[in-house]
C-alpha positions in Angstrom: -24.1 -6.7 -25.6 -20.4 -6.3 -23.8 -20.2 -6.7 -20.3 -19.9 -3.6 -18.1 -17.5 -4.1 -15.3 -17.2 -1.3 -12.4 -14.2 -1.3 -10.4 -13.9 0.6 -7.3 -10.4 1.5 -6.4 -7.5 2.1 -8.4 -4.9 0.7 -6.3 -2.6 -2.2 -7.6 -5.5 -4.6 -7.4 -8.0 -2.6 -9.0 -5.7 -1.6 -12.0 -4.3 -5.2 -12.4 -7.7 -6.4 -12.8 -8.9 -3.8 -15.4 -5.7 -4.7 -17.1 -6.3 -8.4 -17.2 -9.9 -7.7 -18.6 -8.5 -5.5 -21.1 -5.7 -7.9 -22.6 -8.0 -10.8 -22.4 -11.3 -9.5 -23.8 -11.0 -5.6 -24.9 -14.8 -5.8 -25.7 -15.3 -5.9 -21.8 -16.2 -2.1 -20.9 -14.4 -1.6 -17.6 -14.3 1.6 -15.7 -12.4 2.3 -12.2 -13.9 4.8 -10.0 -11.1 6.3 -7.5 -11.5 8.6 -4.8 -8.0 10.2 -5.0 -7.3 13.1 -7.5 -4.4 11.4 -9.3 -2.0 8.7 -9.4 0.4 10.6 -7.1 -2.5 11.8 -4.6 -0.6 10.3 -1.6 2.0 8.3 -0.1 1.9 4.8 -1.8 3.8 2.5 0.8 6.7 0.5 0.7 8.3 -2.2 -1.4 6.8 -5.5 -2.3 8.0 -8.9 -3.3 6.0 -10.4 -6.1 5.6 -14.5 -5.8 5.9 -16.9 -8.9 2.6 -18.3 -8.7 0.7 -15.3 -7.7 1.8 -11.7 -8.3 4.3 -12.9 -11.1 1.6 -14.9 -12.9 -0.9 -12.1 -12.9 1.6 -9.8 -14.5 2.9 -12.3 -17.1 -1.1 -13.0 -17.9 -1.6 -9.1 -18.2 1.4 -9.0 -20.7 3.5 -6.7 -18.3 6.2 -8.8 -17.6 8.7 -7.0 -19.6 7.6 -3.8 -18.3 7.9 -5.3 -14.6 11.7 -6.3 -15.3 12.5 -3.1 -16.1 11.8 -2.1 -12.6 12.3 -5.1 -10.6 15.2 -5.2 -8.3 16.7 -8.5 -7.8 19.3 -6.9 -5.6 16.4 -6.4 -3.4 15.9 -9.8 -2.2 18.6 -9.6 0.6 16.8 -10.5 4.0 17.7 -10.4 7.7 15.8 -11.6 10.5 17.5 -10.6 13.6 16.9 -9.9 17.3 17.5 -6.6 19.3 21.3 -7.5 19.4 21.2 -7.6 15.5 22.0 -11.3 16.0 20.8 -12.6 12.6 18.9 -15.8 12.8 17.9 -16.0 9.0 20.1 -14.0 6.4 19.7 -14.4 2.8 21.8 -12.5 0.3 21.0 -10.2 -2.5 20.4 -11.7 -6.0 22.3 -9.2 -7.9 20.9 -10.5 -11.1 17.9 -12.6 -12.2 20.3 -15.5 -12.8 21.1 -15.7 -9.0 17.5 -14.5 -7.8 15.8 -16.3 -5.3 12.5 -15.6 -7.7 10.9 -13.0 -5.5 12.4 -9.6 -7.0 11.4 -6.4 -5.2 9.2 -3.5 -6.7 8.3 -0.3 -5.0 4.5 0.1 -4.7 4.3 3.5 -6.4 6.3 2.0 -9.3 3.9 -1.1 -9.6 0.8 0.8 -9.4 1.9 3.4 -12.0 2.9 0.8 -14.2 -0.3 -0.9 -14.0 -2.1 2.3 -14.4 -0.3 3.4 -17.5 -1.1 0.2 -19.0 -4.7 1.0 -19.1 -6.8 2.4 -22.1 -7.1 6.4 -21.4 -10.3 7.2 -19.6 -10.4 3.9 -17.8 -9.9 5.7 -14.3 -12.4 8.2 -13.2 -10.5 10.4 -10.5 -12.3 12.2 -7.4 -14.8 9.9 -7.6 -15.3 8.8 -3.8 -17.7 6.2 -3.3 -20.4 6.7 -0.6 -22.7 3.6 -0.9 -23.6 1.0 -3.3 -27.4 1.0 -3.2 -30.0 -1.8 -4.3 -32.7 0.1 -6.1 -35.1 -2.2 -7.7 -33.4 -5.1 -9.2 -30.2 -2.7 -9.9 -27.3 -1.8 -7.8 -26.2 1.6 -8.3 -22.9 3.7 -7.2 -23.6 6.5 -5.1 -20.7 9.2 -4.9 -20.0 11.9 -2.5 -20.1 14.5 -5.5 -23.7 13.6 -5.9 -23.4 11.4 -8.9 -25.0 8.0 -9.5 -23.6 5.3 -11.8 -25.8 2.2 -12.8 -26.3 -0.2 -15.5 -23.1 -2.4 -14.6 -23.2 -6.3 -14.9 -20.5 -6.5 -12.3 -19.3 -4.1 -9.3 -16.0 -5.2 -7.9 -14.8 -3.4 -4.7 -11.0 -3.1 -4.8 -11.4 -0.5 -2.4 -9.2 -1.4 0.5 -9.6 -2.2 4.3 -12.5 0.3 4.8 -14.2 -0.9 1.8 -17.6 0.8 1.1 -18.4 -1.8 -1.6 -18.0 -4.4 1.4 -20.9 -2.8 3.4 -23.6 -4.1 1.1 -22.4 -7.8 1.1 -21.1 -8.0 4.9 -21.5 -6.7 8.2 -17.9 -7.5 9.3 -15.4 -4.7 9.8 -11.7 -4.9 10.2 -10.6 -5.2 13.9 -7.5 -3.6 15.4 -4.7 -6.3 15.5 -3.1 -5.5 18.8 0.2 -4.0 17.0 0.8 -0.3 16.0 3.7 2.0 15.6 5.1 4.4 13.1 6.1 4.4 9.7 9.0 6.9 8.4 11.4 7.4 5.9 15.3 7.9 5.6 16.0 9.6 2.0 19.0 9.2 0.1 20.4 6.7 2.6 23.7 5.7 0.7 24.8 9.4 0.8 23.4 10.6 4.2 23.4 7.3 6.2 26.0 4.8 4.5 26.2 2.9 7.8 22.3 2.3 7.7 22.4 1.9 3.9 25.0 -1.0 4.3 23.0 -2.5 7.1 20.0 -3.2 5.2 22.2 -4.3 2.0 19.6 -2.9 -0.4 17.1 -5.3 0.8 15.2 -5.9 4.1 16.1 -6.0 7.6 13.5 -7.0 10.2 14.6 -6.9 13.9 12.2 -7.7 16.8 12.6 -8.6 20.5 10.3 -8.2 23.5 7.3 -7.6 21.7 8.4 -4.7 19.4 10.5 -4.5 16.5 12.3 -2.1 13.9 11.9 -3.0 10.3 13.8 -1.2 7.5 13.5 -1.9 3.8 15.5 -0.3 0.8 13.4 1.5 -1.7 14.1 2.0 -5.3 14.4 5.9 -4.9 17.4 5.4 -2.5 15.3 5.9 0.5 15.0 3.6 3.7 11.2 2.8 4.6 11.2 2.2 8.3 8.6 0.8 10.4 8.7 0.4 14.3 6.0 -1.9 15.4 5.0 -3.1 19.0 2.0 -4.3 21.2 -0.3 -1.4 22.0 -3.8 -0.8 23.2 -6.3 0.3 21.1 -6.4 3.9 22.6 -2.5 4.2 22.5 -2.6 7.4 20.3 -4.5 9.1 22.8 -3.4 7.5 26.2 0.5 7.8 25.4 2.5 10.0 27.5 3.8 11.7 24.4 2.4 13.4 21.5 2.6 10.5 18.7 2.4 13.2 15.9 5.3 15.2 17.2 8.8 14.1 15.5 10.7 15.1 18.2 8.6 13.5 20.8 8.4 10.5 19.1 12.1 10.0 18.5 12.7 10.7 22.1 10.3 8.0 23.0 12.2 5.5 20.7 15.4 6.4 22.5 13.7 5.2 25.6 11.7 2.3 24.0 14.7 0.9 22.4 17.6 1.8 25.0 19.7 -1.3 25.1 19.0 -2.3 21.5 22.1 -2.4 18.8 23.1 1.1 18.3 22.5 0.7 14.3 19.0 -0.5 15.0 18.2 2.4 17.2 19.5 4.9 14.7 16.9 3.7 12.2 14.3 5.6 14.5 16.3 8.6 14.7 17.6 9.4 11.5 14.4 9.7 9.6 12.8 12.9 8.0 10.7 14.5 10.6 7.9 15.2 8.0 8.0 11.5 7.1 7.0 10.2 10.7 3.2 9.1 10.9 1.5 6.8 13.6 -0.2 3.7 12.2 -2.6 1.3 13.7 -2.7 -2.2 12.1 -6.3 -3.6 11.2 -7.2 -7.1 10.0 -10.5 -8.8 9.1 -11.3 -12.2 11.2 -9.5 -15.1 9.5 -11.6 -17.0 7.3 -13.9 -14.1 6.7 -16.5 -14.8 3.9 -20.2 -13.5 2.8 -23.2 -15.1 1.2 -23.0 -14.6 -2.3 -24.8 -11.6 -3.7 -25.4 -11.4 -7.5 -23.8 -8.5 -9.1 -21.2 -7.5 -6.7 -17.8 -9.1 -5.2 -14.6 -8.0 -3.6 -10.8 -8.6 -4.3 -7.6 -7.7 -2.3 -7.7 -5.9 1.2 -11.3 -5.2 0.7 -12.1 -9.0 1.0 -9.4 -10.2 3.2 -7.0 -7.3 4.8 -4.1 -8.7 6.7 -1.4 -7.2 8.7 1.9 -7.0 6.8 4.0 -9.7 8.4 3.8 -12.5 5.8 4.2 -10.4 2.8 1.2 -11.8 1.2 -1.2 -9.0 0.7 -0.4 -7.5 -3.0 0.2 -11.4 -4.0 -3.2 -12.7 -2.7 -4.9 -9.4 -4.4 -3.2 -10.3 -7.7 -4.2 -13.9 -7.5 -8.1 -12.7 -6.8 -7.7 -10.6 -9.7 -6.4 -13.2 -12.2 -9.0 -15.7 -11.1 -11.9 -13.3 -11.4 -10.7 -11.9 -14.7 -10.8 -15.6 -15.9 -14.4 -16.1 -14.8 -15.5 -12.8 -16.1 -13.9 -13.4 -19.6 -15.3 -17.1 -19.7 -18.9 -15.4 -19.1 -18.3 -12.8 -21.8 -17.4 -15.6 -24.1 -20.7 -17.5 -23.5 -23.0 -14.3 -23.9 -25.4 -14.9 -26.7 -27.3 -11.6 -27.8 -30.8 -11.5 -26.6 -33.8 -11.0 -28.9 -35.0 -7.3 -29.3 -37.6 -6.3 -26.5 -40.8 -6.1 -27.4 -42.1 -2.6 -28.4 -45.1 -2.9 -26.1 -42.9 -4.2 -23.1 -43.7 -1.9 -20.1 -40.7 0.4 -18.7 -40.1 -0.5 -15.1 -37.2 2.2 -14.6 -34.7 -0.7 -14.1 -31.7 -0.6 -16.4 -30.2 -3.8 -15.1 -28.8 -6.1 -17.8 -29.8 -9.9 -17.7 -26.0 -10.8 -17.3 -26.2 -9.4 -13.6 -29.0 -12.0 -12.7 -28.4 -15.0 -10.2 -27.6 -18.2 -12.4 -26.3 -16.6 -15.3 -23.0 -17.6 -16.4 -21.5 -14.6 -15.0 -22.9 -14.8 -11.8 -21.9 -18.6 -11.4 -18.6 -17.7 -12.4 -18.3 -15.1 -9.8 -19.8 -17.3 -7.0 -17.2 -19.8 -7.9 -14.4 -17.6 -7.9 -15.4 -16.3 -4.1 -15.4 -19.9 -3.0 -11.9 -20.4 -4.2 -10.9 -17.0 -3.0 -12.1 -17.7 0.5 -10.2 -21.1 0.7 -7.0 -19.5 -0.6 -7.2 -16.3 1.6 -7.9 -18.3 4.9 -4.7 -19.9 4.2 -2.7 -16.8 4.3 -4.8 -15.3 6.7 -3.7 -17.6 9.2 0.0 -17.7 8.1 -0.1 -13.9 8.6 -1.9 -14.3 11.8 0.6 -16.9 13.2 3.5 -14.6 12.0 2.3 -11.7 13.8 1.9 -13.9 16.9 5.3 -15.2 16.6 6.9 -12.0 16.3 4.9 -9.9 18.9 3.3 -12.3 21.3 5.5 -15.0 22.1 8.1 -14.4 24.9 11.7 -15.1 24.2 11.2 -14.5 20.1 12.9 -14.7 17.9 15.4 -17.2 19.8 12.3 -19.1 20.9 10.2 -20.4 18.2 12.5 -19.3 15.1 12.2 -22.9 13.9 8.6 -22.7 13.6 8.7 -19.4 12.2 11.2 -20.5 9.4 9.4 -23.5 8.5 5.9 -21.6 8.4 7.3 -19.3 6.1 9.0 -21.9 3.6 6.0 -23.9 3.5 4.3 -22.1 0.8 7.5 -22.4 -1.5 8.6 -25.9 -0.5 5.1 -27.5 -0.4 3.8 -29.7 2.3 6.0 -32.9 2.0 9.3 -30.8 1.2 8.6 -29.0 4.5 8.2 -32.3 6.3 11.4 -33.6 4.9 13.6 -30.3 5.7 11.9 -29.9 9.3 14.7 -32.0 11.2 17.2 -30.2 9.5 16.0 -26.8 10.4 15.7 -27.8 14.0 19.2 -29.4 14.1 20.6 -25.9 12.3 19.1 -23.9 15.0 20.3 -26.1 17.7 23.9 -25.8 16.8 23.4 -22.0 16.1 22.0 -21.4 19.4 24.8 -23.4 21.1 27.4 -21.1 19.6 25.5 -17.9 19.8 
């Protein structure tokens, strides 16, 4: 019998896993259950850079590289890391084309998600299916939805349902905790025409400016808008205890005029020119670094459901795609090893369980998923620590970015360069910033 896989969540991770399974072994029956009503139901987030060994590799194995290149923005690789005076400590120019690329082209999250969704066979995603809980009933794991529906008989349930995963509740009691950093997200549409100075400042890429425990981050989007994030250190109850209404756009802009007084006028302008309806408060949550769980046959997690992090290292979607790639390999390997079982005896009593033998502990599928989880835990811990360290360097280090920019630069480069190459360039990085600080 072909394997039946249930995926909870039709975000990039859920759709990527379904696509990989479909391409690698079309006999595998995959269904995605998604709480939203459609692919365009809500705001989809900002822009993403896909890395060669993770996000890009997953798209290549999914047979979507050519489609990705239709939407990839090589000119979106421009990057500035600056302080409140807009003094740039790091500046990387735009790639402009594939031949001059740094290897990390940008793509908007909504475009990536829709590309993945459109690549799936019709009917793969069931919309308006909000998971209430995964419940063990006898030997079987059943999916209970808020509409009263129940789904059962799956060989594997994969939680790709994000930070507040309902799937996770069956295998781990750990919940995401508040990171200490919060702020607002907002958008400046049609920036080139309406705000050419801000458009030019971002250079169709990303501008990350921070000082004194707060920052203004701006990213160019493929639709011509600028995605803005204003992040700073806040108490957990800041939305309730603030001296202004954090949901009132005019009150928020007034507060930011005070908060960012003394900052470069262009950086301040990012907080003032956003469309009012686009301004929303956000708290940033994370799972503990090194989060893991005891393996439970028949169920696992990928992406934010397994290891949600803050966005300050840019690794979230890449890590999720690496999860999906490895899990798809484990599932397909198990599917290839399946031998059709002998027919059940006619007089065998019916105990009411529909569990297939492939979901049991010790089967090729179970062993493969268990091995996948161990590998995922090790990889996720590395990037969770990188993200946590980056957040601390930006928001909790007095004097940043001037103080500690060397460590920050080396930490962010190590994944691309490797340990030994990073060791070799360390003296050069420190020498460069020593001279930089003497001049500026």
